[in-house]
C-alpha positions as CSV (number, residue, x, y, z in Angstrom):
1,M,-127.1,76.3,168.5
2,M,-127.0,74.0,165.5
3,E,-124.2,71.4,165.4
4,K,-121.7,72.0,162.6
5,G,-121.6,69.6,159.7
6,K,-118.6,67.3,159.5
7,I,-116.1,68.0,156.7
8,I,-114.1,65.2,155.1
9,F,-111.4,67.1,153.3
10,L,-109.7,65.0,150.7
11,N,-106.4,66.6,149.6
12,G,-104.1,65.0,147.0
13,V,-102.5,65.6,143.6
14,S,-104.4,65.4,140.4
15,S,-105.2,61.8,139.5
16,A,-104.6,60.5,143.0
17,G,-108.2,59.1,143.1
18,K,-110.0,61.7,145.2
19,S,-113.1,61.8,143.0
20,T,-113.5,58.0,143.0
21,L,-112.9,57.9,146.7
22,A,-115.5,60.7,147.3
23,K,-118.1,58.7,145.5
24,A,-117.2,55.5,147.5
25,L,-117.5,57.6,150.7
26,Q,-120.9,58.9,149.7
27,D,-122.1,55.3,149.1
28,S,-120.6,54.0,152.4
29,L,-121.5,56.7,155.0
30,D,-124.7,56.4,157.1
31,E,-125.5,60.1,156.7
32,P,-125.7,62.2,153.6
33,Y,-122.4,63.9,152.7
34,Y,-122.5,66.5,149.9
35,L,-119.5,66.7,147.5
36,L,-117.8,70.0,146.9
37,A,-115.0,69.8,144.4
38,N,-112.4,72.3,143.3
39,D,-112.8,71.3,139.7
40,T,-116.6,72.0,139.9
41,F,-115.9,75.6,141.1
42,C,-113.1,76.2,138.6
43,D,-115.3,75.0,135.8
44,M,-117.8,77.7,136.8
45,S,-115.3,80.4,135.8
46,P,-116.2,82.5,132.8
47,E,-113.9,81.5,129.8
48,K,-113.3,85.2,128.9
49,F,-111.6,85.9,132.2
50,I,-109.7,82.6,132.3
51,D,-108.0,83.8,129.1
52,I,-107.2,87.1,130.6
53,D,-106.1,86.0,134.1
54,I,-106.3,82.2,134.7
55,M,-104.7,82.3,138.2
56,G,-106.8,85.2,139.5
57,T,-110.0,83.8,138.1
58,Y,-109.4,80.3,139.6
59,R,-108.3,81.9,142.9
60,R,-111.7,83.7,143.1
61,A,-113.5,80.4,142.3
62,L,-111.6,78.5,144.9
63,S,-112.2,81.2,147.5
64,G,-115.9,80.7,146.7
65,L,-115.5,76.9,147.3
66,H,-113.8,77.6,150.7
67,H,-116.6,79.9,151.8
68,T,-119.2,77.4,150.6
69,I,-117.6,74.6,152.6
70,R,-117.9,76.8,155.7
71,A,-121.5,77.7,154.9
72,F,-122.5,74.1,154.5
73,S,-120.9,73.1,157.8
74,D,-122.4,76.1,159.6
75,A,-125.8,74.9,158.3
76,G,-125.2,71.5,159.8
77,I,-124.6,69.9,156.3
78,H,-121.9,67.2,156.1
79,T,-119.5,67.6,153.2
80,I,-116.8,65.8,151.3
81,V,-114.2,68.2,149.8
82,D,-112.2,67.1,146.7
83,H,-109.2,69.6,146.6
84,V,-105.6,70.0,145.6
85,M,-103.8,72.3,148.1
86,V,-100.0,72.5,148.2
87,K,-98.4,74.0,151.3
88,S,-97.3,77.2,149.6
89,D,-100.8,77.8,148.2
90,A,-102.9,80.6,149.6
91,C,-105.8,78.2,149.5
92,L,-104.5,76.3,152.5
93,G,-104.1,79.5,154.6
94,E,-107.6,80.6,153.7
95,C,-109.1,77.2,154.5
96,L,-107.3,77.1,157.9
97,E,-108.6,80.6,158.7
98,L,-112.2,79.7,157.7
99,L,-112.4,76.2,159.0
100,H,-110.0,75.7,162.0
101,D,-112.9,75.7,164.4
102,H,-115.0,73.3,162.3
103,P,-115.0,69.5,162.4
104,V,-112.5,68.8,159.6
105,L,-111.0,65.4,159.0
106,F,-107.9,66.3,156.8
107,V,-107.2,63.3,154.6
108,H,-104.1,62.9,152.4
109,V,-105.0,60.9,149.3
110,T,-101.9,59.4,147.7
111,C,-100.6,56.8,145.3
112,P,-97.2,56.1,143.7
113,L,-95.8,58.3,141.0
114,E,-95.8,55.6,138.3
115,E,-99.5,55.1,139.0
116,L,-100.2,58.8,138.8
117,R,-98.4,58.9,135.4
118,R,-100.5,55.9,134.2
119,R,-103.7,57.5,135.4
120,E,-102.9,60.8,133.7
121,L,-102.3,59.0,130.4
122,E,-105.5,56.9,130.7
123,R,-107.7,59.9,131.7
124,G,-106.5,62.1,128.8
125,D,-108.1,65.2,130.4
126,R,-105.1,66.3,132.5
127,G,-101.7,67.6,131.5
128,I,-99.0,64.9,131.6
129,G,-96.8,65.7,134.6
130,Q,-99.4,67.7,136.4
131,A,-99.6,65.3,139.3
132,E,-95.8,65.0,139.6
133,S,-95.4,68.8,139.7
134,Q,-97.8,68.9,142.7
135,L,-96.2,66.1,144.7
136,A,-93.5,68.1,146.5
137,G,-96.1,70.4,148.2
138,L,-98.3,67.5,149.4
139,E,-95.8,65.2,151.0
140,P,-97.1,64.1,154.5
141,Q,-93.9,65.2,156.2
142,D,-94.6,68.8,155.0
143,T,-98.2,69.0,156.2
144,I,-100.0,67.5,159.1
145,Y,-103.0,65.2,158.1
146,D,-105.4,63.3,160.3
147,I,-105.2,60.3,158.1
148,T,-103.5,59.1,154.9
149,V,-105.0,56.7,152.4
150,D,-103.3,55.1,149.4
151,T,-105.6,54.5,146.4
152,F,-103.1,52.3,144.6
153,H,-102.5,49.7,147.4
154,Q,-106.2,49.7,148.5
155,A,-109.4,49.9,146.6
156,A,-111.5,53.1,146.9
157,E,-114.0,51.1,149.1
158,E,-111.2,50.1,151.5
159,C,-109.9,53.6,151.7
160,A,-113.5,54.8,152.3
161,Q,-113.9,52.3,155.2
162,Q,-110.7,53.7,156.8
163,I,-112.1,57.2,156.5
164,R,-115.5,56.1,157.8
165,A,-113.8,54.7,160.9
166,A,-112.0,58.0,161.5
167,V,-115.2,60.0,161.0
168,A,-116.7,58.2,163.9
169,H,-114.2,60.0,166.2
170,P,-114.4,63.7,165.6
171,E,-112.3,64.3,168.7
172,N,-109.3,63.1,166.6
173,F,-109.9,65.8,163.9
174,T,-106.9,67.9,164.9
175,A,-104.9,68.7,161.8
176,F,-106.6,72.0,160.8
177,R,-106.6,73.3,164.4
178,T,-103.0,72.4,164.8
179,L,-101.9,73.9,161.5
180,H,-103.9,77.1,162.3
181,K,-102.4,77.4,165.8
182,N,-98.8,76.6,164.8
183,G,-98.9,78.4,161.4
184,L,-98.2,76.8,158.0
185,P,-95.3,74.4,157.9
């Protein structure tokens, strides 16, 4: 039987630095890791249906992402996932159901609120306040993570090295299994 590909699951609010961190990880890891991002899947959505039912359209796109993550891992392909999942979101439940028996390193990507605000202004492609509105559902005390990295206090490369060290010990990838077993917090 083929060994499942490892999944580095980056979860954090918009503008927390997940995409930059994902690229730093791809550069630092010894094996190829393919990037699967929620924005990429949502951007595939047909405009006509976004206008009619934005939440339903994006939910279908994200379900496609979650099934793709599983398919990659089942094929022995390592992935980095760039996602925003809050505890009340159906996405988390679906991911736990699909991936609880896969090698998932659940990474909380964080930075201070003032920095999130600064990044949103600098980017110009996100609604101001979007990250702040997502914060409550992503606090570490509300969800179990395998590791937390702070992209403000450490450069993306330093965060990538912390994650790289954690990836070397898949026996410590416990968050998804624990959350699935105990139910959502």
